[in-house]
C-alpha positions as CSV (number, residue, x, y, z in Angstrom):
1,X,0.0,0.2,0.0
2,X,1.4,3.6,-0.6
3,X,1.5,6.0,1.4
4,X,0.6,9.4,0.2
5,X,2.3,12.2,1.9
6,X,0.4,15.7,3.5
7,X,3.3,17.3,3.9
8,X,3.1,20.7,1.6
9,X,6.3,20.4,0.6
10,X,6.3,17.2,-0.6
11,X,6.0,18.0,-3.9
12,X,9.1,20.7,-4.1
13,X,11.3,17.8,-2.5
14,X,10.2,15.2,-5.3
15,X,10.8,17.4,-8.0
16,X,14.3,18.4,-6.6
17,X,14.9,14.5,-6.2
18,X,14.0,13.9,-9.7
19,X,16.3,16.9,-10.7
20,X,19.0,15.5,-9.1
21,X,18.7,11.5,-10.1
22,X,17.7,12.6,-14.1
23,X,19.7,15.8,-14.5
24,X,18.9,19.4,-14.9
25,X,17.3,18.9,-18.1
26,X,14.4,16.6,-16.5
27,X,10.6,17.2,-15.8
28,X,10.1,17.3,-12.9
29,X,6.8,15.5,-11.2
30,X,4.8,18.4,-10.0
31,X,1.0,18.8,-10.0
32,X,-0.1,21.6,-11.3
33,X,-2.0,24.3,-9.4
34,X,-5.5,23.5,-9.0
35,X,-7.6,27.0,-8.2
36,X,-9.8,26.5,-5.5
37,X,-13.5,26.0,-6.5
38,X,-17.2,26.0,-4.8
39,X,-17.4,28.5,-1.8
40,X,-13.0,28.6,-1.5
41,X,-13.6,30.1,-4.9
42,X,-15.9,32.9,-3.8
43,X,-14.0,33.4,0.0
44,X,-10.4,33.9,-1.7
45,X,-11.7,35.7,-4.8
46,X,-10.1,38.7,-6.4
47,X,-12.1,38.6,-9.5
48,X,-13.8,42.0,-9.5
49,X,-16.8,40.5,-11.2
50,X,-17.2,38.1,-8.1
51,X,-16.7,40.6,-5.5
52,X,-19.4,43.1,-7.4
53,X,-22.0,40.5,-6.9
54,X,-21.0,39.9,-3.3
55,X,-21.3,43.6,-2.6
56,X,-24.4,43.4,-4.3
57,X,-26.1,40.0,-2.8
58,X,-25.2,41.3,1.1
59,X,-26.4,44.4,-0.2
60,X,-29.8,43.4,-1.0
61,X,-29.8,40.9,2.5
62,X,-29.3,44.0,4.8
63,X,-32.0,46.0,2.2
64,X,-34.3,43.3,3.6
65,X,-33.4,43.9,6.8
66,X,-33.5,47.3,7.1
67,X,-37.1,47.5,5.8
68,X,-38.5,45.5,8.2
69,X,-37.1,47.9,10.7
70,X,-38.6,50.8,8.6
71,X,-41.9,48.9,8.6
72,X,-42.0,48.6,12.7
73,X,-41.4,51.8,13.0
74,X,-43.7,52.9,10.8
75,X,-46.4,50.9,12.4
76,X,-45.6,52.4,15.9
77,X,-46.6,55.8,14.6
78,X,-50.1,54.9,13.5
79,X,-51.7,55.1,16.7
80,X,-49.6,56.8,19.6
81,X,-52.3,55.0,22.4
82,X,-51.3,51.5,20.8
83,X,-47.0,52.3,20.1
84,X,-45.4,49.4,21.3
85,X,-41.6,50.7,21.1
86,X,-40.4,52.9,23.8
87,X,-38.9,56.4,22.8
88,X,-35.6,55.1,23.9
89,X,-35.8,52.2,21.3
90,X,-37.4,54.6,18.6
91,X,-34.0,56.2,18.6
92,X,-32.2,52.7,18.3
93,X,-33.9,51.6,15.6
94,X,-33.9,54.8,13.8
95,X,-30.3,54.7,13.7
96,X,-30.4,50.9,12.7
97,X,-32.7,51.9,9.9
98,X,-30.6,55.1,8.5
99,X,-26.9,54.2,8.3
100,X,-27.9,50.6,7.4
101,X,-29.7,51.8,4.2
102,X,-27.0,54.4,3.6
103,X,-24.1,52.7,4.2
104,X,-25.3,48.8,4.4
105,X,-27.4,48.9,1.3
106,X,-27.5,52.0,-1.4
107,X,-24.0,52.9,-0.9
108,X,-22.1,49.4,-1.6
109,X,-24.7,48.1,-4.0
110,X,-24.3,50.6,-6.3
111,X,-20.2,50.7,-5.4
112,X,-20.5,46.9,-5.7
113,X,-22.2,47.0,-9.4
114,X,-19.7,49.6,-10.5
115,X,-17.0,47.2,-9.5
116,X,-18.1,44.4,-11.1
117,X,-19.5,46.4,-14.4
118,X,-17.0,49.4,-14.8
119,X,-14.0,47.3,-16.1
120,X,-16.2,45.5,-18.6
121,X,-17.2,48.9,-19.8
122,X,-14.0,50.4,-20.3
123,X,-12.3,47.4,-22.1
124,X,-10.0,47.0,-19.1
125,X,-8.7,43.1,-17.8
126,X,-9.5,43.4,-14.3
127,X,-10.0,46.5,-11.7
128,X,-7.0,48.0,-10.4
129,X,-5.9,46.9,-7.0
130,X,-8.2,43.3,-6.8
131,X,-6.8,42.3,-3.5
132,X,-7.6,45.9,-2.2
133,X,-11.1,45.4,-3.6
134,X,-11.7,41.9,-2.2
135,X,-10.5,43.5,1.3
136,X,-12.7,46.2,1.0
137,X,-15.5,43.9,0.6
138,X,-14.6,42.1,3.8
139,X,-14.1,44.9,5.5
140,X,-17.6,46.1,4.9
141,X,-19.1,42.8,5.4
142,X,-17.6,42.5,9.0
143,X,-18.4,46.2,9.6
144,X,-21.9,46.4,9.0
145,X,-22.3,43.3,10.5
146,X,-20.7,44.8,13.7
147,X,-22.9,47.9,13.3
148,X,-26.0,46.0,13.6
149,X,-24.6,44.0,16.5
150,X,-23.6,47.2,18.2
151,X,-26.8,49.6,17.5
152,X,-29.1,45.9,19.0
153,X,-26.9,46.1,22.1
154,X,-28.0,49.8,22.6
155,X,-25.0,51.0,21.4
156,X,-25.9,53.5,18.6
157,X,-26.3,57.5,19.1
158,X,-27.9,58.1,22.5
159,X,-26.8,54.5,23.5
160,X,-26.5,53.7,26.9
161,X,-24.0,50.7,27.0
162,X,-20.6,52.4,27.1
163,X,-18.9,49.0,25.5
164,X,-21.8,48.7,23.1
165,X,-21.4,52.6,21.6
166,X,-17.5,51.6,21.5
167,X,-18.3,48.9,19.4
168,X,-20.4,50.9,17.0
169,X,-17.8,53.9,16.5
170,X,-15.4,51.0,15.7
171,X,-17.5,49.1,13.3
172,X,-18.7,52.5,11.6
173,X,-15.0,53.5,10.8
174,X,-14.1,50.1,9.7
175,X,-17.5,49.9,7.6
176,X,-16.7,54.0,6.3
177,X,-13.0,52.9,5.7
178,X,-13.5,49.9,3.2
179,X,-15.7,51.8,1.4
180,X,-12.9,54.8,0.8
181,X,-10.7,51.6,-0.6
182,X,-13.4,50.1,-2.6
183,X,-13.7,54.3,-4.1
184,X,-9.8,54.7,-4.5
185,X,-10.2,51.2,-6.8
186,X,-12.7,52.3,-8.6
187,X,-11.6,55.7,-9.8
188,X,-8.0,54.5,-10.0
189,X,-9.5,52.1,-13.1
190,X,-11.3,54.9,-14.9
191,X,-8.1,57.2,-14.6
192,X,-5.3,54.4,-15.6
193,X,-6.8,51.2,-17.4
194,X,-8.8,53.1,-20.4
195,X,-7.9,51.4,-23.9
196,X,-6.3,53.8,-26.2
197,X,-8.7,56.4,-27.8
198,X,-11.1,56.2,-24.5
199,X,-11.3,59.8,-23.3
200,X,-13.3,60.5,-20.3
201,X,-15.6,62.3,-21.9
202,X,-15.7,58.5,-24.1
203,X,-16.7,56.3,-20.9
204,X,-20.2,54.8,-20.9
205,X,-22.8,57.3,-18.5
206,X,-23.0,54.7,-15.6
207,X,-19.1,54.9,-15.3
208,X,-18.8,58.3,-15.7
209,X,-21.2,58.3,-13.1
210,X,-19.4,56.0,-10.7
211,X,-16.6,57.9,-11.2
212,X,-17.8,61.2,-10.0
213,X,-19.8,60.0,-7.0
214,X,-16.3,57.9,-5.6
215,X,-14.6,61.0,-6.3
216,X,-16.4,63.0,-4.3
217,X,-16.9,60.1,-1.6
218,X,-13.3,60.0,-1.3
219,X,-13.6,63.7,0.0
220,X,-16.6,63.5,2.3
221,X,-16.0,59.9,3.4
222,X,-12.5,60.9,4.9
223,X,-14.5,63.7,6.8
224,X,-16.8,61.2,8.2
225,X,-14.3,58.6,9.2
226,X,-12.9,61.9,11.4
227,X,-15.5,62.4,12.9
228,X,-16.0,59.1,13.9
229,X,-12.5,58.8,15.3
230,X,-12.8,61.7,17.2
231,X,-16.4,60.3,18.8
232,X,-14.4,57.1,19.7
233,X,-11.9,59.2,21.6
234,X,-14.2,61.3,23.6
235,X,-16.4,58.3,24.1
236,X,-13.6,56.5,25.3
237,X,-11.6,59.4,27.7
238,X,-14.1,61.4,29.4
239,X,-16.8,62.1,27.2
240,X,-15.9,65.8,27.3
241,X,-15.7,67.4,24.1
242,X,-19.1,65.8,22.7
243,X,-20.9,64.3,25.1
244,X,-20.4,60.5,24.7
245,X,-22.9,59.0,23.2
246,X,-25.6,61.4,23.4
247,X,-23.7,63.6,21.3
248,X,-23.2,61.0,18.0
249,X,-26.5,61.9,16.6
250,X,-25.6,65.7,16.0
251,X,-21.9,65.0,14.9
252,X,-23.2,62.3,12.5
253,X,-26.3,63.2,11.2
254,X,-25.4,65.1,8.0
255,X,-24.0,61.3,7.1
256,X,-27.6,60.0,6.5
257,X,-29.4,63.3,5.4
258,X,-29.9,65.5,2.4
259,X,-27.7,66.5,0.8
260,X,-25.3,63.7,1.3
261,X,-27.9,61.2,0.4
262,X,-28.2,62.9,-3.1
263,X,-24.3,61.7,-3.6
264,X,-25.1,58.2,-2.8
265,X,-27.8,58.0,-5.3
266,X,-26.0,59.7,-8.3
267,X,-25.4,56.7,-10.1
268,X,-29.0,56.1,-10.8
269,X,-28.8,59.2,-13.2
270,X,-25.5,57.3,-15.0
271,X,-27.8,54.1,-15.0
272,X,-30.5,55.9,-16.9
273,X,-28.1,57.6,-19.6
274,X,-26.4,53.8,-20.2
275,X,-30.3,52.2,-20.8
276,X,-32.1,54.7,-23.1
277,X,-29.9,54.7,-25.8
278,X,-29.7,50.8,-25.6
279,X,-33.5,50.8,-25.7
280,X,-33.9,53.6,-27.9
281,X,-31.5,52.1,-30.7
282,X,-29.7,55.8,-30.4
283,X,-26.6,57.4,-29.0
284,X,-26.7,59.3,-26.2
285,X,-28.1,62.7,-26.9
286,X,-26.6,65.7,-25.5
287,X,-23.6,63.9,-24.4
288,X,-21.4,66.6,-23.1
289,X,-24.4,68.2,-21.4
290,X,-25.3,65.0,-19.6
291,X,-21.9,64.3,-18.1
292,X,-21.8,67.8,-16.4
293,X,-25.2,67.5,-15.1
294,X,-24.0,64.1,-13.7
295,X,-21.3,65.9,-12.3
296,X,-23.1,68.6,-11.0
297,X,-25.3,66.0,-8.7
298,X,-22.2,64.6,-7.2
299,X,-20.9,68.1,-6.7
300,X,-24.1,69.7,-5.4
301,X,-24.5,66.4,-3.0
302,X,-21.1,66.4,-0.9
303,X,-22.4,67.1,2.5
304,X,-19.7,67.6,4.8
305,X,-19.9,70.8,4.9
306,X,-23.2,70.5,6.5
307,X,-22.0,69.1,9.9
308,X,-23.0,71.8,12.5
309,X,-26.6,72.3,10.4
310,X,-25.2,76.0,9.6
311,X,-25.9,76.7,13.1
312,X,-28.4,79.4,11.7
313,X,-26.6,81.1,9.7
314,X,-28.0,83.7,7.3
315,X,-25.9,83.0,4.4
316,X,-25.5,79.2,5.2
317,X,-29.1,78.7,5.2
318,X,-29.2,81.0,1.5
319,X,-26.8,78.2,0.0
320,X,-28.4,75.3,1.4
321,X,-31.7,76.6,-0.2
322,X,-30.0,77.4,-3.7
323,X,-28.4,74.2,-3.3
324,X,-31.4,72.2,-2.9
325,X,-33.1,74.2,-6.2
326,X,-30.0,73.2,-8.0
327,X,-30.2,69.5,-7.3
328,X,-33.5,69.6,-9.5
329,X,-31.5,70.5,-12.4
330,X,-29.1,67.5,-13.2
331,X,-32.3,65.0,-12.8
332,X,-33.7,67.0,-15.2
333,X,-31.1,67.2,-17.8
334,X,-30.8,63.5,-17.7
335,X,-34.4,63.0,-18.3
336,X,-34.3,65.8,-20.9
337,X,-31.7,63.8,-23.1
338,X,-33.7,60.4,-22.4
339,X,-37.2,62.3,-23.6
340,X,-34.7,63.2,-26.8
341,X,-33.4,59.6,-27.7
342,X,-37.5,58.7,-26.9
343,X,-38.5,61.3,-29.7
344,X,-35.8,60.4,-32.2
345,X,-35.5,56.7,-31.8
346,X,-37.9,53.4,-31.6
347,X,-38.2,52.4,-28.1
348,X,-38.1,48.7,-27.4
349,X,-39.5,47.2,-24.5
350,X,-37.4,46.1,-21.4
351,X,-37.2,45.6,-18.2
352,X,-34.0,47.7,-17.4
353,X,-35.7,50.6,-19.3
354,X,-38.9,50.7,-17.1
355,X,-36.6,50.5,-14.1
356,X,-34.1,53.3,-14.9
357,X,-37.3,55.5,-15.6
358,X,-38.9,55.0,-12.4
359,X,-35.7,55.1,-10.3
360,X,-35.2,58.9,-12.1
361,X,-38.6,59.9,-11.5
362,X,-38.2,59.0,-7.5
363,X,-35.0,60.7,-7.4
364,X,-36.6,63.7,-8.9
365,X,-39.5,63.6,-6.2
366,X,-36.3,63.5,-3.8
367,X,-34.8,66.4,-5.4
368,X,-38.1,68.4,-5.4
369,X,-38.5,67.9,-1.9
370,X,-35.2,69.2,-0.9
371,X,-36.0,72.6,-2.6
372,X,-38.8,73.0,-0.5
373,X,-37.1,71.8,2.9
374,X,-35.0,75.1,3.0
375,X,-37.4,77.7,3.1
376,X,-37.5,78.7,6.6
377,X,-41.2,79.9,6.4
378,X,-42.3,76.3,6.3
379,X,-40.9,75.4,9.4
380,X,-40.0,71.9,8.3
381,X,-37.1,71.5,10.7
382,X,-37.7,68.5,13.1
383,X,-40.2,67.0,11.8
384,X,-40.1,63.8,9.6
385,X,-39.9,65.9,6.0
386,X,-36.0,65.6,5.9
387,X,-36.7,62.0,6.7
388,X,-38.7,61.4,4.0
389,X,-36.8,63.1,1.4
390,X,-34.1,60.6,2.2
391,X,-36.6,58.1,1.5
392,X,-37.4,59.3,-2.0
393,X,-33.6,59.8,-2.8
394,X,-32.3,56.1,-0.8
395,X,-35.2,54.7,-2.6
396,X,-34.4,55.9,-5.8
397,X,-30.7,55.1,-5.5
398,X,-32.3,51.2,-4.2
399,X,-34.6,50.8,-7.5
400,X,-31.7,51.8,-10.2
401,X,-29.6,49.2,-8.0
402,X,-32.5,46.7,-8.5
403,X,-32.4,47.9,-11.8
404,X,-28.5,47.7,-12.8
405,X,-28.6,44.0,-11.6
406,X,-31.5,43.0,-13.8
407,X,-29.7,45.3,-16.8
408,X,-26.3,43.4,-16.2
409,X,-27.3,39.8,-14.9
410,X,-27.3,38.3,-17.7
411,X,-23.6,39.8,-18.6
412,X,-22.4,38.4,-15.5
413,X,-23.9,35.0,-15.1
414,X,-24.7,34.1,-18.8
415,X,-28.2,33.4,-18.2
416,X,-31.3,35.1,-19.0
417,X,-34.2,36.2,-16.5
418,X,-37.5,37.0,-16.7
419,X,-38.9,40.1,-18.2
420,X,-42.4,39.9,-16.5
421,X,-41.5,39.8,-13.4
422,X,-38.6,42.5,-13.2
423,X,-41.1,44.7,-14.4
424,X,-43.5,44.1,-11.7
425,X,-40.6,44.3,-9.5
426,X,-39.7,47.8,-10.6
427,X,-43.0,48.9,-10.1
428,X,-43.4,47.6,-6.6
429,X,-39.9,49.0,-5.7
430,X,-40.4,52.9,-7.4
431,X,-44.3,52.5,-5.6
432,X,-43.0,51.5,-2.0
433,X,-40.2,54.3,-2.4
434,X,-42.8,56.9,-3.1
435,X,-45.5,55.7,-0.6
436,X,-43.1,55.4,2.2
437,X,-41.1,58.9,1.6
438,X,-44.3,60.8,-0.1
439,X,-46.1,60.1,3.3
440,X,-43.3,61.5,5.7
441,X,-43.3,64.2,3.2
442,X,-46.7,65.1,3.9
443,X,-46.4,64.3,7.7
444,X,-43.8,66.5,8.0
445,X,-46.1,69.7,6.6
446,X,-48.2,68.2,9.3
447,X,-45.5,68.9,11.9
448,X,-45.2,65.3,12.9
449,X,-41.9,65.3,15.3
450,X,-39.1,62.9,14.2
451,X,-37.8,60.2,16.0
452,X,-40.9,60.1,18.0
453,X,-44.0,58.2,18.3
454,X,-47.4,59.6,16.9
455,X,-48.4,62.6,19.3
456,X,-50.6,64.4,16.6
457,X,-53.9,62.5,17.2
458,X,-55.2,63.0,13.8
459,X,-57.1,60.7,11.3
460,X,-54.6,62.3,8.7
461,X,-51.5,61.2,11.0
462,X,-52.2,58.1,11.3
463,X,-53.5,57.4,7.4
464,X,-50.3,59.1,6.2
465,X,-48.0,56.4,8.5
466,X,-50.5,53.6,7.6
467,X,-49.9,54.4,3.6
468,X,-45.6,54.4,4.9
469,X,-46.1,51.4,6.1
470,X,-47.6,50.0,3.2
471,X,-44.6,51.8,1.1
472,X,-42.0,49.6,3.2
473,X,-43.7,46.2,2.4
474,X,-43.7,47.0,-1.3
475,X,-40.7,47.7,-1.2
476,X,-39.4,44.9,1.0
477,X,-41.9,42.5,-1.4
478,X,-40.3,44.0,-4.2
479,X,-37.0,43.6,-2.9
480,X,-37.2,39.9,-2.1
481,X,-39.2,39.1,-5.8
482,X,-35.8,40.5,-7.3
483,X,-33.1,38.3,-5.2
484,X,-35.9,35.1,-6.2
485,X,-35.7,36.5,-9.8
486,X,-32.2,36.7,-10.0
487,X,-31.1,33.5,-8.2
488,X,-33.6,31.5,-10.1
489,X,-32.2,33.0,-13.6
490,X,-28.7,32.0,-12.2
491,X,-29.4,28.4,-11.3
492,X,-32.2,27.9,-14.1
493,X,-32.1,30.6,-16.4
494,X,-31.8,29.9,-20.3
495,X,-28.4,31.2,-21.9
496,X,-28.7,34.8,-22.5
497,X,-26.4,35.4,-25.2
498,X,-23.2,37.5,-25.0
499,X,-24.9,40.4,-26.1
500,X,-28.9,40.2,-25.0
501,X,-30.1,43.6,-25.1
502,X,-28.1,44.7,-28.2
503,X,-26.1,47.1,-26.3
504,X,-23.4,49.9,-27.5
505,X,-21.0,50.0,-24.7
506,X,-18.1,47.4,-24.7
507,X,-19.0,44.7,-21.8
508,X,-21.4,43.7,-24.5
509,X,-18.4,42.9,-26.6
510,X,-17.3,40.0,-24.6
511,X,-18.6,36.8,-23.6
512,X,-21.4,36.6,-21.2
513,X,-20.2,35.1,-18.4
514,X,-16.8,37.4,-18.8
515,X,-13.7,35.1,-18.4
516,X,-11.0,35.6,-15.8
517,X,-9.5,38.4,-17.7
518,X,-12.7,40.0,-19.2
519,X,-11.3,40.4,-22.7
520,X,-9.5,37.5,-24.8
521,X,-7.4,40.1,-26.6
522,X,-7.1,43.8,-25.3
523,X,-9.5,46.2,-26.5
524,X,-8.1,48.3,-29.4
525,X,-8.4,52.0,-29.9
526,X,-12.3,53.7,-29.5
527,X,-13.0,56.6,-31.3
528,X,-16.6,57.1,-29.8
529,X,-18.8,57.2,-26.7
530,X,-20.5,53.7,-28.4
531,X,-17.4,51.5,-29.5
532,X,-19.8,48.4,-30.0
533,X,-22.5,50.5,-31.9
534,X,-19.7,51.4,-34.2
535,X,-18.4,47.7,-34.8
536,X,-22.0,47.0,-35.3
537,X,-22.1,49.9,-38.0
538,X,-19.3,49.1,-39.8
539,X,-19.8,45.2,-40.1
540,X,-23.3,46.6,-42.0
541,X,-21.7,48.8,-44.1
542,X,-19.1,46.0,-45.1
């Protein structure tokens, strides 16, 4: 009976023995490297396509949890006499919902899709710093999980458990640092890995939106990280400067409020600008104007300068009002260019188009609500109005993220999905976002206070809190249905083909799913913003 050695150096030793015995020209009997498969392949991967899908998958899982928490908050506000959450618990539930929705769902969902798709769109063989991209995912996943556990242990803003507050701040720091690393990978990829001829004005609109939003996130997230570090030091050593956990909410609130949340949803505009030309068979209309509009949206969404809530300063309030009004403009620019495509092209039905248009309309509603929030005469400060506005904007980002997965899922997996069910998911998601955000907008005008149970004692308040609850339920059902749709397509879907949507950009020029290096051969010189369309037209002319 032959004994098999388990020593990892055995193969090397055997090879050396054969060389010594048969001479230097002998071929050593070394077993070829076998890459890991199954779960191990996912756990150890540095393939940007897998990393992006893991980001998106866990973001959708966290979305389900966040929407359950939001539904509990909405149900608790329906009737103050039957409220089942204590006031302190309401504060912790709100912190859990807001931070998870922003940093556990929308930001990682859209950045994750960017990690998977951007290198394909620009014709790169991979992402810059692939191991750092993988590290960013695992750090974000661990940070988000620990943050949820810390808040559940009463360690969120205003929490009473000292160690849990420490854990909340440490986990939030890990989460934010990981997202910073992801942004660095994306920005570096776009800057350094474009093929010849692909200037920045020729990159696809979605890549441009990821590039500008990640660039501005690299300016604002370090501010958030610095604030978290200061709060952690203060909480640990004396609680003098910021008052310990009681000061956390006021210092960090800007990161989950407007205008910062608008920055998180900017890729929704790039997704619309990419999808509409594909489904209207036209080139992107007014490309320079659209790119300026998307860039303007990212710049106006920079919220790190509002940490002090302006302290009532008249000039700052004027700037806040002007910024709120200006946020409507980028959405109108992209919607206007899309309208030109609809007018000049031949529209073909497709679920991604439904997602993209609905996401932009929800984002427009959120931007319009922000234009009103700066009017001091409306006395909306301290009400749920701002909460509703953020829900609209983040809801638009979630709808766009679901649509982007539907659009690029055939490319990433090689499997087609059900268009009819995807359309239903789009309607449910957009309808849920409008209901839960719009209800709080109305309640803000009714002066329902933020972070408290319903104490208005009116039928109007109870009715719109019920509407908000319905919105959470619809959005939860939409996300759950989307997850099932994607999984079923991945496991049992028909072959999608390399170019199922008759696309115009480079990701549709490679195989579905793409090879490890994305493209079998380096991409040639690019001469326009629609390189694959150029190839198709040249083939027809020939």
